N, C-alpha and C positions, 0 to 999 in steps of 0.2 A: 259433969258437963257444966253445971252451974259454977263450980269452982274455977274451971278453966276460963270460962267467959269473964268471970270477975277479974281474974289475973290479967287477962288480955286488956281489959278496960283500964286496969291500974297502970299497966306498962305504957299504954297509949297516953294516959294522962301525964305520967312522969316524964316521958321523953318528948312529948309534944307531937308524936307521929306514930303510925301503926306499922310494925315490922313483924312478919310471921316468923315462926321458929325455923321453917324450911329455908327461907332466904338467909337467915343468920348462919345456918350450917354451910350453905354454898359459899358465902363470903369467907368463912374460915378456911375452907378447902383451897380456895384460890390463893389466899395469903400464904398457905403452906407450900404450894407449888412454886410461887414466886421466890420464896426464901430458898427452896431447894435448888432452883436454877441458878440463883446468885452464888450459892456456895460451890456448886459444880463448876461454874465459870472461873471462880477465884482459884480453885484447886488446879484446873487445867492450865491457866495462865502461869501459875507458879511452877507447874511440872515442866512445861515446855521451855520457859525462860527466853529472854531476848538474846542471850549470849550463846545459844546452841550447846549448852552444857550437857554432857553425857552421863552425869551422875545418876546412878540407878539403872541406866540402860544396859542391855546385854551386849556382850562383845564376842566376836568370833575371829580366831587367828586364821589367816589365809593358809590353806593347806595345799600341799603338792602330793599327788598320788594318782591312783587309777580311779576312773569315774565311769560307771556304767550308765549308759543312756537307755532308758526303757519307758514303755507306756504300759500303764496298768488300768485295765477295765474289767468290769464284771459282766457276766452274761449267763445264758442258759445252755445246758448241755443237750445236744440233739445228735441223732445218728447221721452219719455222712450220707448213707443210703437208706431209704425206707420205701416201703410199698404202701401207697395210698389206695384205699378202697372207697370208690365213689358209687353213688346211686346211678344206675343206668336205666332206670324206669322213667318213662316220659311223664311229665307233669309232676305230681306229688304222690308220695307213697308213705304209708304208715309202718313203723317198725313193729312187727309182731313179736319178735324175739331177738335177743342179741346176747352174745357171750359176755360174761363179766369183764370189766376192764382189769387189765393186769394178767389175764389168762395167757399162759405160755403155749405157743403153738410149736409143735415138734415137726420134724421131717415126716414122721409117720402120719401125723394128722393131715399134712399136706397131701400125702399119697392116698390116704383114705377119703379125701374130700370132706374134711370136717366143716360143718356149717357154722359160720360166724354170725351171720345176720339173716333173718327171715323177714321179708317185706310182704305186706298184704297184697295177694294176687287174686282175690275173689272177683273183683270187677273185670279183670282181664280174662279170667276163665269163663265168665258169662258171655263174653264176646266171641269165644272160640267157636261155638256151634254155628253162629251166624256167619263167621268168616269161612268156615268149611263149606256151608251151603253156597255162599257167594262164589267160592272157588269152583265148586262142582258145576254151577250154572255157566260160569265163564269158560270152563273147559269144554262143555257141550257146545257152546256158541262158537268157540274156536275150531272144534272139529267140524261143525257144520259149514263154517266159512271156508275151511280148508278144502272140503269136498266140493263146495260150490265153485271154488276157484279152479280146481282140477277139471271139473265138468265144463266150465266156461272155456278153459284152454282147449279141450278136445272139440267142443262145439265150434269154436272159432276156426280151428284147423279144418273142420269139415266144411264150414261155410265158405272159407277162402278157397279151398280146393275146388268146390263146386262152381264158384264164380270164375275161377281161373280156367276151368274146363269149358265153361260157357263162352268165355272170351276167346279161348283157343279154337273152339268149334266155329265161332262166328268168323274168325279170321280164315279158317280153312274154307268155309262156304264162300267167302268173298274171293279168295284166291282160286277156288274151283270154278267160279263163274267168270271172273275177269282175267285170271292168270296171275302169277306171282309178281311179275314185273309191274303190271298196271296197278295191282292192288297196293304194292308198296308205295308207288308214287301218289296214289289217291290218299292213302293213310298219312303220308308225310304232309301233303297239302292240307288235309283236314286238321292235322295237329297244329300246323302253322296258322291256319285260319278256320276255326270251327264253323263259321257261317258260309264258307265257300260251297258252290254247287258244281256237280260233276259236268264237265263239258263233253256230253256224249257225242256231239257232232264230230269233234276232233278225233275221238276214239274210233268212230265209224269210218272216217275218211281213209284211214289206213287199217284195214282189217287184219293185216299181219301183226299189228301191235297187240291185238287182243289175243287172249288165250283162254283155255277152259271152255265152259259150256257156251258162253256168249259167242266166242269165235266159231264154235261148232254149229250153233244155231244159225248164225249169220251165213255161214257157208252152205248150210242146208237150205235156207230160204233162197239164196242166190242160185243154188243148184236147181231148185224146183223151177225157178223162172227160166233158167237156161234149158231145162228139159222140156218145159212147156213150149218154149219157142221152137225147139227142134220138132216136137210133135206137131206143132201148128204148121210149120213149114212142110212137113211130110204130109199132114192131112190136106193142106192146100194143094200140093202137087198131085196127090191122089185124086182129089176132087176135080182138079183141072183135067186130067186124063179120063176120069170117069165121064165128065161132061162131053168130052170129044167123042168118046166111044158111044155115049148115049145118042149123040147127034147122028152117028152112023148106024145107030141101032144095033150096036154090038153088045150093050148091056141093057139090063132092064131098068125100068124107072125106080124100082125099089132100091137097086144098088146105088143109084144116084142120090136118092134121099138119105140113104145110110151114110154115104161119104160126107154129104152136107151136114148131117147131124154130128158126125165125128169131129168135123172141123169146128162147128159151133161149141161143142163140148170142150174141145182143146183150147179154144179161145177163152172160154170161161175159166178153165183151169189156169191158163196163163195169167188172166186178170186176178184170180184169187192168189196166185203166187206173188204177184207184184204187190197186191194189197197186204198180204201177210208180211212181206219184207218191210213195207212202209210202216205198218203197225208195230213191228218189232223195233224198227229204228227210232220211231217217234215216241213210243210209249213203253213197250215191254222192257227194252234194254235199259232205258233211263230209270224206269221204276225199279227194276230188279237191282240195278247197280246201286241206286240210292238206298234201297231197302237193306241190302247186304252190308253196305258201308255203315249205315246207321245202326244196324244190329251189332256190328263189331264195336263201334264207338260206345254204344249203350252198354255193351258187355264190359268194356274197359271201365266205364264210369261205375257200373255196378260192382266191379271188382274193387275199385277205390273206396266206394261206399262201404262195402263189406269189410274191407281191411280197417277203415276208420271206425266202423261200428264194433269190430272185434277188439280194436285197441281200447275204445271207450269202455266196453263191457268188461274187458280184462282189467282195466284200471279200477273200475268200480269193485270188481270182485277182489282185486288185490288190496284196495283200501279197506274193504270190509274185513278181509283176512288180517290186515295189519292192525285194524282197530280191535278185532277180536283177540289177536295175539297180545296186544298191549294190555287189554283188560284182563286177560288171563294171567299175564306176567305180574300185573299190578296186584291182582287178588292173591296170587301165589306169594309175592313178596310181603303183602300185608299179613298173610297167615304165618309165613316164616318169621316175620318181625314180631308178631304176637307171641309165637312160641319162644322167641328169644327174650321178649319182655317177661314172660312167665318164668323162664329160666333165670333171668336177671334178678328176680325176687328172692332167689336163694343164693346167697353169697357164700362161697366156700373159701377156705384158707388158701391164699396164693403163695405164701412163703412162710418160713419158720421165723419165729420171733415172739415178741410180747405185744398183746393187744393194747392199744392206746386209743381212747376215744378222741375224735378230732376236737370236740369242744373243750377238752382238757389241755390242748396244746395251743389254742388260739384265744387270745383275750377278748376279742370283739365278736366271737361267734354268738349269734342270737339264739339259735336253736340248740338246746341241750340234747346231746345224744343219749337216749334212754328208750326203754320199751314204751311204745305208744306215741313217740314223737313223730311228727310229720316232716319229711325232708323232701327237697326238690331234686330234679334231675341234675346230675353233675355235682351235687353237694357231697363233700367228703364225710365219711362216716367213721372209718377206722384207719389208723396208720400203724403199720408194723415195722418198727425200726430194726435195722441190722445192728445188733449190739456189738458186733466184732470190730466196728470202726466208728468211733464217736468223735464229736467236735464240740467246740464252744462257740456260740454266736455272740459276738460283742459289737458294740457301737463305738467307733473311734471318732473323736472330734476332728473337725476339718483342719486344725492347726498341726495335727500329727499324721494325717492320712498319707501325705506325700513321703513320709519317712518309713511307712509300713510297706514292705515288699514281700512278695510271695517267696516262701522258703526260709524266712527268718525264724530263728529258734524262739521258743517261748517256754515259760514255766507256768504251770497251772496248779492251783490249789482248789480243792473241792470243799464246800462248806460241810458236807456230810462226813468228810475224812480230813479234818484239819491237821492231823499229824503226818499226812502223806503229801508229797509233791510229785506231780506228773509232768512229763516233758511233752513237747509238741512243736508244731511249726505252723506258719501262716499258709493256709490253703488258697484263699482267694479274698479279694476285697471288691466291694461294689464300685462300679465306675461312676455312679451318681449318688448324691446324698439321698437319704430317706426323706419321705414326705415331712413337711414341717409339723412340728408339734404345736397344736393350738395353744398350749399353755406357755410355750416359749418359742415363738416363730423365728427368732434369731439363731436358734440352736441348729447347727448343721452337723450331722453325724453320718458316718458311712458304715454299713454293715460289713463285718469282717469275720471270716471263719478261721478258727484255729483248730487244727487237727490234733487229737491226742494220740501219742505213740502207743503201740501195743494194744492188746485186748484185755479189757477189765470187766469182768462179769458184774462187779459191784456197782458200776456206773449205770445210772438210769436216766432216761429222757426226762427233762424238766428240772434236774438238779441245778444248783447254782454253782458256778465256777468263777474264780478270779484269775485273770490271765495277765501275765507280765511278758510283754514282747520285748526282746533284747534288740535294740536298734543299732547300738554301737558300744564298743568298750574302749574308752580313751585311756592311753598309757601316759603316766607321768605328766599330769597337767595341774594347773592351779585351779582351785574352785572355792566358792563361798556359798553360803546358804542363799537360796533364791530370793528370800525376803530382804536380803541386804542390798539388792540392786533395785533402784527406782528409776523411773523415766522422767526427765525434766527437759522440756523443750526438745523432744526427740533425741535426747542424749541419755546414755546409760551412766548412772551416777552411783558411787559408793561413798559413804562417810567413814573416813579413817579416824580412829580414836585419837584424841588430842584435846588440848584446852585452848581454843575451842576445837570441835571436830572439823577435820579437813574434808572439804567437798572435792571429790576427784572423779574425773571422767574415765571410764573403763571401756574396753572392747570385750564383748562377751561372745561365747561360742555356743555349743550345744548345752542342753540342760535336761534334767529329769524333774521328778516331782519335788525334790528336796534341794538339789545343788545345781549351780550353773558354772560353766567353764569360764575362766578369766584368761583372755589371750594377752592383754596388756593393760597397764595402769596400776597394777598392784604387785607387791613382792611377797614371797613366802614369809609367813610369820607376822605380817602386818595385821593389826586388829581392826576390824570393821564393825560398825554398829549393826546389830541384829534388828533394831527398831529405828530406822532412820527418821529424822525429824519430819513432821508433816508440813511445816511452814518454813519457807526459805526466802531470803532477800532477793528480789529481782535484780538482774544485772544492771538495769537502767538506774536503779536507786543508788547502786554503789558508785556509779560514775558521776553522780551529781554531788559536787562538793558542797559541804555545809548543809546538806538536805537530810533530814531524818528519814531513814528508809522506812517504807510502808510495807505492811505484810503482803507477800505475793499470793497468787492463787494457790489453793491447796493442791499439792502434788498427788498424783494418783499412783499408788503402788501397784504395778501390774506384773503379771507373770512374763518372764523373758521369753521372746519368740526365738525359734531356732535360727541359727546363722544361715544366711543365704549362700 
């Protein structure tokens, strides 16, 4: 340390300033970078040249022949049809046991009900006893409510029948006393005006209008008066002759007294008969008529009340029955559902095939399928693909998706079998692009399924396949490498070999990953640059006489789009 410090002091004294060793190293690195950039710029300027020389550049002779237009994409192999096994247990469940992934399920295993997954059902079985008790109680309540309902129906029938008879008998009593005709008129009048009073005087004015007991009673009283009058007249006549005979002393005094007493008795009887008729007309008839009519009306109202009470009681009994039935059905369904939940904890083989864990087929599955894992309702556990029909799922870029059509033929190579080529065809393509990739939001691709012809036992789900979809096969066309065509101001340009190279506009057609069809602008055998110059003179500079052309903007070498 002492030596270093001494050296630093000496350096400071010699140079007149202090410079650390680290700063010296940084300065040297910067100088090296500047020198390297200068050399690189010099070499680039020399290689490009201002005269567009093609020395050292690759050339390609325009060819005529057949050109296959195809799209090549890679994807994963999956079964066209598969059986997904999901958890049907509500909430969450724990996997108690599960068959190893890759297990082959045979048709015999399916027939024997081979267990693939066993979920924890201990908590569900604990609820089973309580649910059974609840169902028994609900069943008893339902039976009691049903019996109460039937009893209420019978009771209502009895009550209504009794009140109907009471109303019927009240009507009969009214008709018996007043007669049917007068009774009907009084009832109609009372129905129209419940507060109306019977006009007994009008009824008594014409005794022939009455019928029944009232008419009979009225005639009886009137008959008693008439009889009393006749007896009185007879008694008076007898007394008159007795008095005459007594004066002549033909009868005794006792006989005279007797006739006088008979006359007085008959007069009293006549008076009693008149008073009885008056009392009947003024009080008994009116009272009895009003009473019988009131009894009938009250019987009718009682019938209405009984019917309304019966409907209300029946509705209550029906509501209790409905509630008890709903409770019973609910408890029954809950018990049945619990049994199904317990059965759902044991998942048996639904179809033949190979067991594949769901977490092995999906990249973003958070829960790994294994023993002890907790899964949610509806979550997929196992998929059993049908290996007899397989497909390759690829993603096609949006520039090509319109060219892909269902039924187009395809060639498929499998990474696991590089020496073999499989044939297939396009099964379907997605109508919408997949969700944007957050790493590349501008990338739009469409999911496309390519079916593999035939049955291949060696193919497994998850293998990688490379698909070449044959879009078109062009016959006898001109074509050049795709990198020989560049876009300049929305025009397709090729550079034909020469001194200097000739810039020529061309019309392009379809293209594949390597070549593009030339419809016009080039002739067979002409040589074009494989690496066109990246700098070109702008057209405006050429038109300016005596003006030194300036470098134009850098051209972007782009892939040729399909002809519209």
